[in-house]
N, C-alpha and C positions, 0 to 999 in steps of 0.2 A: 842772385843768391837764392831767392825764394823759389820754392818748388811749387809750380802751378798744377792744379788738379782739375779734372773735368767738373763743370758746373751742372748738376742735375737739373736745377730749375731752369737754366738757360735752354737745355735740350727740350724741356717740356714746352717752353714758349715757342721754340722753333717748330715743333710738330703741330702745335695748335693752329698756326695760321699759314702753314707752308703751302697747302694746295690753293689757298685763295690768293696769295700774294707773290709767290716766288716762281711759279711755273713760267710766268712771262718775263722774268727777270734773270737772264742767264749771266749777265755781267754785274759787277758791283754797282756801277752807276746807272745801269739800264741802257746807256747809250753804246756800250761795248758789246758786241755780239759774241756768240759762243765760238765762232770760228775765227782763226787768226788771219790777219791780213798778210799780204805778201811781204810786208816789211817787219813782221813780228820777229823773224829770226828763229821761230820755233819750228821744229820738225815733227811736232806732235799733231795727230789727227784727232780733233775734238769729238768725232763720232765713232772712233774705233772702240771695239769691245775690249775692255781692260779690267784687270783685277788689281786692287791695291790693298795693302795692309796698313791699318792706322792704329797708332798706339793710344794709350791713356784711357782704355776702357776700364770702368770701375770693376773692382774685384767682387767675388761672390758674397763677401760680408756686408756689401752695400746693395741689397737686392733692388731697392727702389731706383738707385742711380743706374744700376745695370739695365733695368727695364727701360728707363728713359733714354739711355744711350742707344739701346737697340731700336727704339722708336725713331731716334734721330737718324740712325743708319738707314732704316727702311724708308724714311721720308726722302733722304738724299738719293737713294737708289731709284725712287719713284720719279724724282726730278730729273735724274740722269740715268736712264735705263741701260745705257751702254757701260756703266761703271758698277762693278761689283766690289763691295767693301768687306774685307775680312778684319774684324776688330781684334786687337791684341791688348792684353793687360800690361804690356811693357810700358814702364814709366821711367823717367830720368832718375837715376841714383848716382850720386857723385862717385861712389866707391866702385861701381861696376861699369860705368858708361864707356870709358875709353877702351876697355877690353872687348866689350860687345861691339863697339864701333869697328875696331880692328878685325873682329871675327866676321863682320858682315851680317850679324843676326838681328839687327834692328829693323823696325817696320819701315815702310816707304815714307811715312811721315809720323812725327810724334813731337810732343813738347819737350824742350830741353832748356836748361838755364841759359839766359842771355850771356852769362859768363863765358860760354864757350864760343861765341860767335866768331870773333876775330881769330882765335886760335884755330878753329876748324877751317876758316877761309885761308889763312896763311899756310896751313898744312895740306891744302888742296884735298880736303876730305868732304867737300860739299859740291853739289852740281851748281852751275850758274843758272839761277832761276829767272833771270831777267827776261828772256824771251817768252817764258810761260806766263809770267805776271803781266807782261805787255799784251800777250794774247788775250788775257782775261780782263784787261782794262784796269788793272789795279795800281799801276805805278804812280800815276798822278794823284791818287787819293790817299797815299800813305802819309803818316806823320813824318816830315823830313828829319826830325830829330831821331825818330825810331829807325827810319830807313838807313840813316848814317851808321848805325850800329851793325848793320847787316851788309855793308858794302865793302868792296875792295877799293884800292886806290884809283881804279879806273871807273868807279861808279857802278860796277855790276853788283846786283843784289843776289845773295845766296840763301837767305832765309826770310821769314816773315815774323817780325817782332810783335808781340802782344802781351797783355798782362803786365804792362810797364809800370814802373814805380821810380820814385826818387826818395831817398832817405830824408826824413825830417825829424822833428821832436814832438812826440806825443806827451800830453800833460793832463793832469787831473784838475779841472777848473774848480771843483769843490775844495780840494786840498789847497789850491792857491788862495782861495777866499779865506779859508780857515787860518792860513798862515799870514793873512794881512796883505797878500800880494794881489795885484790886479789881474784877473784871468783874461782880460782883454788886451793885456800887454805882456805876453810871454817873452822869455829871453830871446835875444837875437844874436848874442855873442857868448862865447864859452865863459868869459868872466862873469856874465850875468847868470849863466846856468849854475856856476859854482856858488855865487852869492845866493840865488834863490833856493838851491838845494840845502844850503846851510840854515837858511831861515826856516824852511819847512821842517828840518830835523829838530830845530830848537822849539818850534811852536806847535807842531802837530805830533802828538805821541805815537810811537810805534809805526811811523811812516818813514820810509827811506826817501830822502829828497830826490835822489837820482839813483838809477840802477843801470848796470851794463851787461849786455849779453857776453857770454864767455865760452860756451861749449858748442860742440857739433858744428864747428867752422864759423859760428856766429861771432866769436870773440875777435877773430882776425878780420871778419867782414866789417864790424863796426870800428875796429881800430883803423882800418883802411879808410872808412868814411870820415873818421875824425881827421886823419892825415890830410885827406883831400880838402876838408873845410879849413885847414890851417895852412894851406898853400903848398903842400908837399905831395909826393907820390911814393908808392911802395916799390914799384918796378920802373925800369927805364922804358922808353917808348917801344923798344924792340922786344921787350919782355924777356930779356936774357940775363938780367941780374937785378938785385935789390938796390934801391936808392933811398934807404932809410936816412933821414937827415933831421934837421931841427924840428920839423913839423911832427914827425912820429915821436920824437923824444918829448916834445911839448905835450902831445896827447897823453902819453903815458905818465908824465909828471903831473898833469892835471888829475888823472885818475888816482894816482898815488896820494896827492894832497887832499882830494875829496874823501878818500877812504881813511887815511891815517891821521891827517891833521884836523879835518873838519868833522869826521865821523858822520858824514851825511849820506852814506850809501847803504845803511842798514847792516844786516849780519849775514845775508845770503849773497854769495859771490860765484855760484856755479849755476848759471841760467842758460837754458836753451830757449828757442823762440816761443814755444807754447807755454813754458813755465813762466817766462817773464810777462807774457801777455795776460795770463791768468792772474798773476799776483798784482799786476797793474790794474786790471779790471776790478779786483777786490778792494781797491782803495788803499793798498799798502805801499805804493810807489808814486811819487809825485811826477817824475819825468823819466822818459826812456826814449832812446833812438829807435824809431820805427818808420815804416811807410804807412800811409793813411788807411790801407786795407785792414789794419788792426781794428778799426772802428766796428766793422761788421761782427768780427769775432768777439770783441769786448762787450758789445751791447746785446747781440743775439745769443751767443753761446754762453758767455760768462755773467750776464746780467747787469752790466754797468749801465747806469742811467745815461741816456744820450746827452742830456744837458750837462753832464759832468765831463764829457770827453772834449779835449781840445787838441788841435794839431797845428803846429807852426813849422816854419822853414828850418833847415839845418843851421844850427848856430855856427857862426864864423869867427875866425881869429886871424890876426895879421892881415886885415883887409877883407875884401869879398872874393872868395876863391871858388865856390861851387859846392856841389854835392854829388854823391855817388848815385848812379842810376843803374837799373837792372830790370829784370823781368823774364819773360819766356820767349823763345824763338820756336817757330815751327821748323824743325829740321827735316830736310829731305835727303833720302838715301841716294848717294852718288852712284850706286849700282842699279838704280831703277831705270827703266826705259823712258824715252821722251813721252810716250803716251801715259805711262804711269806717273811721271812727274807732273804733267798737266792735270791729270785726274786728282792727284794728291793736293795740288794747289787749289783745285776747285773745292775739295773737302775742307781745307783750312779756311778758305774764303767763306764757305757756308757756315762753318762752326764758329768762327771767331770774328767775322767782319760784317756779315749780312745785316745784322740788326741796325747798323749805322746807315743803311741805305734803304731800308724798308720800314715805313712808319708803322704798319700794322704789326710787324714782327717786333719792332722796338717796344711798342706798347704792351704786347703780349708778354714779352720778357720782363718788362718793368712790373707788370701786375704779378707775375709769377714770383718775382724776387722781392716784392715790396716788404715782406716780413720774413726776411731770410738773412743768412750770414753774408750774402752778396747784395746788399741793398742798392737799388738803382740810383745813379747819380753820385756814387761815392767818388770823391775827388781823386785824381790820379793823372797819369799820362795816357791820353787816348792813342790807339794805334793808327788813327786816321788824322787827316788834316784838321786844322782849327775850324774851318768853315763847315766841314761835314759834321764835326763833333757838336758845334753849336746848334745845328739843325736837329741833330739827334736829341740833345738835351731839351730842346723846345718841345719835341714830341712827348718826352716822358716826364715833363715838369710836374703834372698833376700827381705823379706817383713817387716823387722824391720827398721823403720824410726826414732825411738827414738834416740836422741843424747846420747848414752850410756856413753860417756866420762863425761857427766855432772852428772852421778851417781857414779863416781869412788870412792868417799869417802864412799859411802854406800856399794857398792858391794865388795870393798876390805877389809872391816872391818871384824873382826872375833870375835865379841862380844858374850859373853854368852847370851843365850836366856832364859829369865825368864818368866814363864807363869803367866797369870793373877791370882789374888787371888781368893780364895773360895768365892762364892756368890758375885762375882765381881760387878755385876750391882747394887746391893743394897749398897755395899761399896762405889762405885763411886757416887751414888746418894747422899749419906750422906756426901761425901767430897766436892761436888759441892759448897755448901754454905761457906765452909772453904776458898776455893780459891777466891770466890767472895768477901768475907769479907776483905781478905788481900789486894785485889786490889781496894776496894772502901772505906775502912776506914783506914786512915793513922795511927790511934792510936790503931788499933786492936792488941790485945795481942795474939801472936801466940800460946803460951803454953795453955792459957785458951781456945782458939778456938779449938785446937786439942783435949784437954781433954773433951770438950763437945761432939765433934763428936765421940770420942772413947767410951764414955758412951752410946751413941745411938747405935753405931754399935755393941758393945758387948752385949747389950740387945737383939738385933735382932738375933745375932748369937746364943745366949743362948736359945732363943725360938726355933730355928731350931734344936738344939741338943736334944730337949725333944720330 
């Protein structure tokens, strides 16, 4: 669901050590050469002159980020003189993405919500990138959980996932202490969330015990996450129809009861992502569903004290069921030539993966980000294997200032990761009004509200299948 953007500080680190450390490292692991073996399956010539367009260039209102992006492009072209990069400010937007994809106007590679991965694969709208990734020596180094989100049933990989996350529960440790709750024992079940939210409301004035995202597709996003954590799904495995059942009803009933019976959700019920993060950071919300990347924005942008921030795993109900996962995929243009696809894969490897394999680069990036909205070592799902990630974290350990003990409930969890549903953005958009209605209309009928949304979603899914 989250929209990923270019990290300017990351580019600064790349440029700073590129000439010293990357020229001799053409593959991710160093052991894989730049030319494909006879068994790679790729028809691409790694030495061919080729021009590629790459998306996600910052716009003119971010001059510093634009300058760093251009430096990154120049450094990449110096490393690979046969590749010419044409930057594009094209970025993923849920409202326009499908039309631009159909029109063939997207760059050779750009970041797109992981939401679309299986949909694009099933619709045959992506090229099979397996031979190119094999040619670059990347296949064995990917996080298998991430790679699974980019595979078809035969195990072919079509995209490169990065910027990965799993939804958990962010909470304010200071508010927990003020309410007499133990900040080292955050809730692990939804019953405990309801209990703690009520206690916070009663004991800490002018603070919502719990708040819920509701607008800009985020209401449906978090309702889906809650449904997963309660053992249900919002669509069938084929993505052809809704499967709202007891879990979704239970999630909405819980929100209704916290809002209308407990009065523990405050007075604001129309939140988008930035609004809820800002309000949480200001100490006006005790708990909210978020991925851990909220930490950087909360502490760096909005001034929350690092010691006050806590992150734990997604609360569960009806057993241990899992949590929603998502992130960004590097999408490749199916109309690109083999040489362009190989070059585009090189660009993504360089921009998103290289720091995991180059110690000097990892340290340079960590130094650049040490006091930024993207602090080094922020817990999350790495795009690489556990072994590679542990080595990387060892390299940057001196520059990690995040209070990692405050994330222990999140990092120690071993919940099943459940991908976002087919055509997730549209599903989320159609579920936003459902969540809003439950929180603003005390007499809303949950069954009827869900039935109406189901009819709308099924109609849209039916149109897509024709």
